[in-house]
C-alpha positions in Angstrom: 57.9 5.1 -8.8 56.2 1.6 -8.4 55.7 2.1 -4.7 54.3 5.5 -5.1 51.6 3.9 -7.4 50.7 1.1 -4.4 50.9 3.6 -1.5 47.1 4.9 -2.3 45.2 1.2 -2.4 44.6 1.1 1.7 43.1 4.8 1.4 41.5 3.6 -1.7 39.9 0.4 0.2 39.1 2.6 3.1 37.2 5.0 1.2 35.4 2.1 -1.2 34.5 0.7 2.5 33.3 3.5 3.9 31.4 4.3 1.1 29.4 1.4 1.0 28.5 1.7 4.4 27.0 5.1 4.0 25.3 4.2 0.9 23.6 1.0 3.0 23.0 3.3 5.6 20.9 5.8 3.5 19.1 3.1 2.1 18.1 1.3 5.1 17.0 5.2 6.1 15.2 5.7 2.9 13.4 2.2 2.8 11.7 3.3 6.5 11.1 6.6 5.4 9.4 5.7 2.4 7.5 2.9 4.2 6.2 5.8 6.6 5.1 7.9 3.8 3.3 5.6 2.3 1.6 4.6 5.5 0.7 8.5 6.3 -0.5 8.8 2.7 -2.6 5.8 3.2 -4.0 7.1 6.1 -4.7 10.7 4.3 -6.5 8.6 1.3 -8.6 6.9 3.5 -9.8 10.3 5.5 -10.0 11.9 2.0 -12.0 9.3 0.5 -14.5 9.1 3.9 -14.8 12.6 4.4 -16.0 13.0 0.7 -18.4 9.6 0.8 -20.0 11.2 4.3 -20.3 14.6 2.4 -22.0 13.0 -0.5 -24.3 10.8 2.0 -25.3 14.2 3.9 -26.2 15.9 0.6 -28.2 13.1 -0.5 -29.8 12.7 2.5 -30.6 16.1 3.0 -32.7 16.3 -0.1 -34.7 12.7 1.4 -35.4 14.8 4.5 -36.3 18.0 3.0 -38.7 16.1 1.1 -40.0 14.1 4.1 -40.3 17.3 6.2 -42.0 19.8 3.8 -44.3 17.0 2.0 -46.0 16.0 5.3 -49.6 16.4 5.5 -51.0 18.0 8.8 -54.2 16.6 10.7 -56.1 19.4 9.2 -55.3 18.7 5.7 -57.4 15.6 5.7 -60.8 17.6 5.1 -62.0 18.8 1.7 -60.4 22.3 1.9 -56.7 20.6 2.8 -55.8 20.4 -0.8 -55.0 23.9 -1.3 -53.0 24.4 2.0 -50.9 21.2 1.0 -50.5 22.9 -2.5 -48.7 25.6 -1.0 -46.5 23.7 1.2 -45.8 21.3 -2.0 -45.0 24.5 -3.9 -42.5 26.0 -1.0 -40.7 22.6 -1.1 -40.0 22.9 -4.8 -38.8 26.0 -4.8 -36.3 25.2 -1.8 -35.0 22.1 -3.5 -32.5 21.7 -6.4 -33.9 18.6 -7.3 -37.6 18.8 -8.0 -37.9 15.7 -10.0 -36.9 13.9 -6.9 -40.6 13.3 -6.1 -42.9 11.4 -8.2 -46.3 11.8 -6.2 -47.4 12.2 -3.0 -50.4 10.1 -1.4 -52.3 10.0 1.5 -53.6 6.6 3.3 -56.4 7.6 5.7 -56.5 5.3 8.9 -60.2 3.4 8.7 -61.0 0.0 9.6 -60.6 -2.5 6.7 -58.9 -2.1 3.5 -56.2 0.5 3.5 -57.6 3.5 1.0 -55.6 5.8 -0.9 -55.8 9.4 -2.0 -53.2 11.0 -4.4 -52.1 14.8 -4.7 -52.9 16.5 -7.8 -50.6 19.6 -8.0 -52.9 21.0 -11.2 -56.1 20.5 -9.2 -54.8 21.4 -5.9 -56.6 18.6 -4.4 -56.6 15.1 -3.1 -58.0 12.7 -5.1 -59.1 9.3 -4.7 -56.6 6.7 -6.8 -55.9 3.1 -6.8 -52.6 1.5 -5.4 -49.9 1.6 -7.7 -47.8 -1.4 -8.4 -45.0 0.9 -6.7 -46.3 1.3 -3.5 -47.3 -2.7 -3.0 -44.5 -2.8 -0.2 -46.1 0.3 1.5 -49.5 -1.1 1.4 -48.5 -4.4 2.7 -46.4 -2.6 5.5 -49.3 -0.5 6.1 -52.1 -3.4 6.3 -49.6 -5.4 8.8 -49.4 -2.2 11.1 -53.2 -2.1 11.6 -53.7 -4.5 14.3 -51.1 -3.1 16.1 -52.2 0.4 16.1 -55.4 -0.9 17.4 -53.9 -2.5 20.3 -52.1 1.2 21.0 -55.7 2.7 21.0 -57.1 0.3 23.1 -54.2 0.5 25.5 -54.8 4.2 25.4 -58.2 4.2 26.5 -57.3 1.9 29.4 -58.9 -1.0 28.1 -57.2 -4.6 27.5 -56.4 -5.3 24.0 -59.1 -7.8 22.4 -56.4 -9.7 20.4 -52.4 -10.1 20.2 -51.2 -8.0 17.3 -50.0 -10.2 14.4 -48.9 -8.8 11.1 -45.3 -9.2 9.1 -42.8 -6.7 10.1 -44.1 -5.9 13.4 -41.9 -5.2 16.4 -40.4 -2.7 19.1 -39.4 0.7 17.3 -35.9 0.1 16.3 -33.4 3.5 15.6 -31.3 3.4 12.5 -27.6 4.0 13.4 -26.7 6.6 16.0 -29.2 9.4 17.0 -30.4 11.3 14.3 -31.0 8.0 12.0 -34.4 7.2 10.8 -36.4 4.1 12.5 -36.6 0.7 11.0 -38.9 -2.0 11.1 -42.4 -1.1 10.8 -42.2 2.3 12.3 -39.0 3.3 9.4 -40.5 6.3 7.4 -38.1 4.7 4.3 -39.4 1.9 2.5 -36.5 1.1 0.1 -38.3 -1.1 -2.3 -40.2 1.6 -3.9 -38.8 3.9 -2.7 -41.1 5.9 -0.7 -41.5 8.1 2.5 -44.0 7.2 5.2 -44.7 9.2 8.1 -47.9 8.6 10.1 -50.5 11.5 10.8 -51.4 11.7 14.3 -54.1 13.9 16.2 -52.8 16.9 17.6 -51.2 16.8 20.8 -53.6 18.3 23.6 -52.4 16.5 26.5 -49.4 18.7 27.8 -46.0 16.9 29.3 -46.1 14.1 26.9 -42.5 13.3 26.1 -41.7 10.0 27.6 -42.9 6.0 26.1 -44.7 5.9 22.9 -46.3 9.3 23.4 -42.8 11.2 22.5 -43.1 9.7 18.9 -46.8 10.3 18.7 -47.7 6.8 19.1 -49.9 7.3 22.0 -52.0 9.8 19.9 -54.6 8.6 17.7 -53.4 7.6 14.3 -55.3 9.3 11.4 -53.6 7.8 8.6 -50.3 8.2 6.8 -48.3 10.7 4.1 -46.4 8.2 1.3 -44.2 10.4 -0.7 -43.0 7.7 -4.1 -39.7 9.2 -5.1 -38.4 8.7 -8.7 -35.7 5.9 -8.8 -35.0 6.7 -12.1 -34.3 10.1 -11.8 -32.3 9.6 -8.6 -30.4 6.9 -10.6 -30.2 9.8 -13.8 -29.8 13.0 -12.3 -29.4 13.1 -8.3 -26.5 10.5 -7.7 -24.4 11.3 -10.7 -24.7 15.3 -10.0 -23.6 14.4 -6.6 -20.8 12.0 -7.3 -19.3 14.5 -10.0 -19.3 16.8 -7.2 -17.0 14.9 -5.0 -15.2 12.3 -7.1 -14.6 14.0 -10.4 -12.3 16.5 -10.3 -11.6 17.9 -13.6 -14.1 16.2 -15.5 -12.7 12.5 -14.6 -13.7 10.3 -11.8 -10.7 9.7 -9.2 -12.5 7.3 -7.6 -15.3 4.8 -8.7 -19.0 5.4 -6.5 -21.3 2.8 -6.4 -24.7 2.6 -4.6 -26.4 -0.3 -3.9 -29.1 -1.8 -1.6 -28.6 -3.1 1.6 -31.5 -5.7 1.4 -30.5 -9.3 0.1 -29.8 -10.0 -2.8 -27.9 -6.6 -3.2 -28.6 -4.7 -5.9 -26.9 -2.0 -7.9 -28.8 1.7 -7.8 -25.7 3.5 -9.1 -22.4 3.2 -10.5 -20.2 6.0 -11.9 -18.6 3.2 -14.3 -21.8 1.6 -16.1 -19.4 -1.1 -18.0 -17.3 -2.0 -14.9 -19.6 -5.3 -14.0 -23.1 -6.1 -14.2 -25.5 -6.0 -11.7 -26.0 -8.3 -8.7 -22.6 -9.8 -8.7 -19.9 -9.4 -5.7 -18.7 -6.1 -5.6 -15.0 -5.7 -3.9 -14.5 -4.2 -0.7 -14.7 -0.5 -1.1 -11.7 2.3 0.2 -14.8 4.1 2.2 -18.5 3.6 2.7 -21.7 5.4 4.0 -25.3 4.6 4.5 -27.7 6.8 2.8 -31.7 6.7 1.8 -32.6 7.5 5.4 -34.6 10.5 7.3 -32.0 12.3 9.0 -33.3 14.4 11.9 -30.0 15.8 13.1 -30.3 17.7 9.9 -33.2 19.6 11.5 -31.2 22.9 12.7 -29.4 22.8 9.4 -31.8 24.5 7.3 -33.2 21.2 6.1 -36.1 21.3 8.1 -36.4 24.9 9.6 -37.0 23.5 12.8 -39.4 26.1 15.1 -41.0 27.7 12.1 -44.4 28.4 12.8 -45.2 28.3 8.8 -43.4 24.8 8.4 -45.2 21.5 8.8 -45.8 20.2 11.9 -43.1 17.6 11.7 -40.7 20.6 11.5 -41.8 21.1 15.1 -41.0 17.7 16.2 -39.8 16.1 19.4 -38.1 18.5 21.8 -34.8 17.0 21.5 -35.2 17.2 18.1 -35.4 20.6 18.0 -32.6 21.1 20.7 -30.0 19.3 18.0 -29.1 16.9 20.4 -28.2 14.4 17.4 -24.6 14.4 16.1 -24.2 15.4 12.8 -22.1 12.4 11.6 -24.1 8.9 11.0 -22.4 5.7 11.6 -21.7 3.3 8.5 -24.7 1.1 9.1 -27.3 4.7 8.8 -29.5 4.4 5.8 -31.2 1.8 3.8 -28.8 2.2 1.1 -25.0 1.9 1.0 -22.6 4.0 -0.8 -19.3 2.8 -1.8 -15.8 4.2 -3.6 -13.1 2.4 -4.9 -10.0 4.0 -6.4 -9.8 3.6 -10.1 -6.5 2.1 -9.7 -8.2 -0.9 -7.8 -8.1 0.4 -4.4 -6.1 2.6 -2.1 -3.8 -0.4 -1.0 -2.6 -0.9 -4.4 -2.4 2.9 -5.0 -0.3 3.5 -2.1 1.7 0.2 -2.7 2.5 1.5 -6.3 3.6 4.7 -4.7 5.7 3.5 -2.4 7.4 1.1 -5.2 7.8 4.2 -7.2 9.5 6.0 -4.2 11.7 3.3 -4.0 12.5 3.1 -7.4 13.2 6.8 -7.5 15.2 6.8 -3.9 17.5 3.7 -4.6 18.0 5.0 -8.1 19.2 8.5 -7.1 21.2 6.1 -4.2 22.6 3.7 -7.5 23.3 6.9 -9.3 25.4 8.6 -6.5 27.5 5.3 -5.8 27.9 5.0 -9.6 29.1 8.7 -9.6 31.2 8.2 -6.5 32.7 4.8 -8.3 33.5 6.8 -11.2 35.2 9.6 -9.3 37.4 6.7 -7.6 38.4 4.9 -11.0 39.0 8.2 -12.2 41.3 9.6 -9.7 42.7 5.7 -10.1 43.2 5.9 -13.7 44.3 9.5 -13.5 47.1 8.2 -10.9 48.2 5.3 -13.3 48.0 7.3 -16.5 50.3 10.0 -14.7 52.6 7.4 -13.7 52.5 6.1 -17.2 53.5 9.4 -18.7 56.3 9.7 -16.2 57.7 6.5 -17.6 56.7 7.8 -21.4 58.9 11.1 -20.7 61.7 9.0 -19.5 61.4 6.6 -22.6 60.6 9.6 -25.3 64.0 11.3 -23.1 65.9 8.6 -23.7 65.2 7.7 -27.3 65.3 11.4 -27.8 68.5 11.5 -26.4 70.4 9.1 -28.5 70.2 10.5 -32.0 70.1 13.8 -30.7 73.6 12.9 -29.4 74.6 11.3 -32.5 73.6 14.1 -34.5 75.4 16.6 -32.5 78.8 14.5 -31.9 78.9 14.1 -36.1 78.3 17.8 -36.4 81.1 19.0 -34.0 83.3 16.6 -35.5 82.8 17.9 -39.0 82.5 21.5 -37.5 86.1 20.9 -36.0 87.6 19.6 -39.4 88.5 16.2 -37.5 87.1 14.5 -40.7 88.0 15.8 -43.8 87.9 12.5 -45.9 85.3 12.5 -48.6 84.4 9.0 -47.5 84.1 9.4 -44.1 82.1 12.8 -44.5 79.7 11.1 -46.6 79.3 8.4 -43.7 78.9 11.1 -41.3 76.2 12.6 -43.5 74.1 9.1 -43.7 74.2 8.7 -40.0 72.8 12.3 -39.6 70.2 11.8 -42.1 69.2 8.3 -40.4 69.0 9.7 -36.8 67.1 12.7 -38.3 64.7 10.3 -39.9 64.4 8.4 -36.4 63.7 11.6 -34.6 61.0 12.4 -37.3 59.6 8.9 -36.7 59.1 9.4 -33.2 58.0 12.8 -33.3 55.3 11.9 -35.8 54.3 9.1 -33.4 54.1 11.1 -30.5 51.9 13.5 -32.8 49.6 10.8 -33.7 49.3 9.4 -30.2 48.1 13.3 -29.3 45.6 13.3 -32.1 47.3 16.4 -33.6 47.0 14.5 -37.1 43.8 13.5 -37.1 42.5 17.2 -36.3 44.6 19.0 -38.7 43.5 16.7 -42.1 41.8 13.4 -42.8 43.8 11.3 -45.1 41.7 9.8 -47.5 41.1 5.8 -48.2 42.9 4.3 -51.4 42.9 0.6 -52.6 46.3 -0.5 -51.5 48.3 -3.4 -52.1 49.4 -5.2 -49.3 52.9 -6.1 -50.7 53.6 -2.4 -51.3 53.0 -1.3 -47.8 55.1 -4.3 -46.2 58.0 -2.9 -48.6 57.3 0.4 -47.7 57.5 -0.4 -43.8 60.7 -2.4 -44.2 62.5 0.2 -46.3 61.3 2.5 -43.1 63.1 -0.1 -40.5 66.1 -0.9 -42.5 68.6 0.3 -40.1 66.6 -0.9 -37.2 66.9 -4.3 -38.9 70.5 -4.2 -39.8 71.5 -2.9 -36.8 69.8 -5.9 -35.0 71.2 -8.0 -37.4 67.4 -10.0 -38.2 67.0 -12.0 -41.1 63.4 -11.0 -42.5 61.0 -13.8 -44.7 58.6 -12.4 -46.6 55.6 -14.7 -48.0 52.8 -12.7 -49.8 50.9 -13.9 -52.7 50.8 -12.1 -56.1 46.9 -12.5 -56.6 46.1 -11.0 -53.2 43.2 -8.6 -53.1 43.7 -4.9 -52.6 42.8 -3.2 -49.1 41.0 -0.2 -48.6 42.8 2.2 -46.3 45.2 5.0 -45.6 48.8 4.5 -47.0 50.9 6.3 -44.4 48.8 5.0 -41.4 48.8 1.5 -42.7 52.6 1.7 -43.2 52.9 2.8 -39.7 51.0 0.3 -38.2 53.1 -2.2 -39.8 56.7 -0.5 -38.9 55.9 -0.2 -35.1 55.1 -4.0 -35.5 58.4 -4.8 -37.4 60.2 -2.5 -35.1 58.9 -4.3 -31.6 59.6 -7.3 -33.1 63.4 -6.4 -34.3 63.8 -4.7 -30.6 62.2 -7.4 -28.3 62.8 -10.8 -30.1 66.5 -9.8 -31.5 67.5 -12.8 -29.6 65.8 -14.8 -32.0 67.3 -13.1 -35.5 64.3 -13.9 -37.6 61.4 -11.8 -38.4 58.3 -13.3 -40.7 56.0 -11.2 -42.8 52.9 -13.1 -44.2 50.0 -11.8 -45.9 46.8 -13.9 -46.9 42.9 -13.7 -48.2 39.9 -14.2 -45.8 36.9 -13.5 -44.2 35.6 -11.9 -40.8 32.2 -11.1 -40.0 31.0 -12.3 -43.2 33.3 -9.8 -45.2 36.3 -10.2 -47.1 39.5 -9.1 -45.5 43.2 -9.3 -45.9 45.2 -10.9 -42.5 48.9 -9.0 -42.8 51.0 -11.1 -39.9 54.5 -10.3 -38.3 55.9 -13.2 -36.5 59.2 -13.3 -34.6 60.9 -16.0 -32.6 61.5 -13.9 -29.2 60.8 -14.9 -25.5 57.1 -14.1 -26.2 54.4 -12.0 -24.1 53.3 -13.1 -20.4 49.8 -14.6 -20.2 49.1 -11.6 -17.9 50.2 -8.7 -20.1 48.5 -9.9 -23.6 45.0 -7.6 -22.5 47.1 -4.6 -21.9 49.9 -4.2 -24.6 47.6 -2.1 -26.2 47.1 0.4 -23.7 48.8 3.9 -24.2 52.2 4.1 -22.2 52.0 0.2 -21.2 55.5 -1.5 -21.4 56.0 -4.8 -20.4 58.0 -6.2 -17.4 60.5 -8.3 -19.3 60.8 -5.0 -21.4 62.0 -2.8 -18.4 63.9 -5.6 -17.0 66.1 -5.9 -20.1 66.3 -2.1 -20.4 64.9 -2.1 -23.7 64.1 1.5 -25.4 60.6 2.3 -26.4 57.8 5.0 -25.5 54.7 2.5 -24.7 52.9 4.0 -27.9 53.7 1.6 -30.6 51.1 -1.0 -30.4 48.7 1.8 -28.9 49.1 3.6 -32.2 48.6 0.1 -34.4 45.5 -0.4 -32.1 44.1 2.9 -33.0 44.7 2.9 -36.6 43.2 -0.3 -37.5 40.4 0.9 -35.5 39.9 4.0 -37.6 40.1 1.3 -40.8 37.0 -0.9 -39.5 39.6 -3.6 -39.0 41.6 -5.2 -35.8 44.8 -6.5 -34.7 45.1 -9.9 -33.2 47.9 -11.3 -31.1 49.1 -14.7 -30.6 51.8 -15.4 -28.1 53.3 -18.4 -26.7 56.3 -17.7 -23.8 60.1 -18.7 -24.8 58.5 -19.5 -28.9 57.6 -15.9 -29.8 54.6 -13.9 -30.8 52.4 -12.8 -33.9 50.5 -9.9 -34.5 48.1 -10.0 -37.3 46.6 -6.7 -39.2 43.1 -7.6 -40.0 41.9 -5.2 -43.0 38.9 -5.1 -45.1 38.9 -5.6 -48.7 38.6 -2.6 -51.1 35.2 -2.9 -52.7 35.2 -3.7 -56.4 33.9 -0.2 -57.6 37.1 1.2 -56.6 39.6 -1.3 -57.4 42.0 -0.1 -60.1 41.2 -2.3 -63.7 44.9 -1.6 -65.2 48.5 -1.5 -64.4 48.6 1.8 -65.3 46.0 2.9 -63.0 47.4 0.8 -60.2 51.1 2.3 -60.5 49.3 5.7 -60.6 47.8 5.2 -57.4 50.8 3.8 -56.0 52.8 6.8 -57.0 50.7 9.6 -57.8 53.6 11.9 -58.9 53.7 9.6 -61.9 
């Protein structure tokens, strides 16, 4: 039997090692897979954020470009009758745009010697009226006045004359393209002045020389300059209406922003133009690195063929029929990040895409390793359960053998006594009484054994639940000793009892407590018969802050080996000494004691010294005062309900 219980150890160890190896391999693969998934998610989120922010910038610049293109003043509109013709163009722009509040006013600055004058278009009167320079256009006026010397030099160069003086002025320089083809010019020729903000387009005389297309003539710089068109944009409208609408369109799914959108100027010191979360941080402070960014506030010539400028339309402004390479769509539709005078950046609401991906990766790792942990725990539970099942099976075999042996002896005695009586071998009345007492005692022994087996199987607890009552410890001890009288007499053991008379009553199930004490006394009589002595004592005490009564059964037997004290309360377990000595038993006695004490809210304690004996103590809670009997009659009635 023991060889069969040891043979599976090698396959079991191999199974455990194999399981650990497989789990380690799965953990490594899942770690790499989660990392790859996280990187792919980061790339996807970055691409999505970049696409959306570029679409926002393109829609914004489309409105800027539409205003720049439709609201240009042609040379023939500078006369007295040019106002009505421009009014038609102004009204058509208002009909085509979704944001008519974008433009505050349209001005014309005719090019003449001396200070730059200003005329403002009045939509109500449909005419250009003289006006003073507003404070918002101070940067524009400064730019135009700085351009006067340069334009004078270009005019002299066109006429074949030597320039009379070197051009001077702040902000002068060569024309510089902003971004890739399709972006607007920067420097003094740029159409956008972000300080205002305003759009400035020069008014050149009509082209009269065929073949102009190389050098400055390509952009009109060689033709006489008649003035400039100034479109003043409403910064407040951009902040209140245009940018919130575009930000909500691309970054507010379900009404809640998944990205924080912020638009800043590129001119130092940087200032915040718009923020989707106004309470995020004060203006003019350091901004975190965005997850995606794009430039905006620029005239996008690449939108000519997209419908914004309607290139080639004879009814459109002259600028719509601009340079030949513009009309051919030579500019790519996607600008570089440095395109535009402003910059829009988006940052994920969780902090950044890196943090989002890191949290997602950690969550996936937690789920993956949690799944592996559950898988490993499940496999371990299966292995432990199978091992326990094999151990229980071996113990049950031992139990069946022990119970069979225990049953065989009283059954054999009863059968022998019955046969002798039936055959008439015993006729003396005294001998008949002895045979009758033997049959009675062995029948009780069988009944007790069957009762223990049924108690262990839980049949008693399922059929009915015994009521608790106040019980005197001395009474339970006396009843248990009577039940074990035959065993004690057979083993020729002396019993010493020390129970104080004023001991508190305990609350419990009388048959259950009697059975627990009976099992302890029988164990002491069987396993410690060499000591010829059993001591039973009771005392009051405290455990965990509550009053208890301790009932101790002590013997002078061989004791319990140190390695077996933690296992003696397991079902079917029998110690090595009992097996070696051939002591009869089923291995259920102490397990039943442990169960009964647990059901009473108590405990069973054991102290053993090898070679000196063992002591088992039942710790029982004291009955509450409300349930204690107040007279001797009540106590006797509880002790004997039949009275």
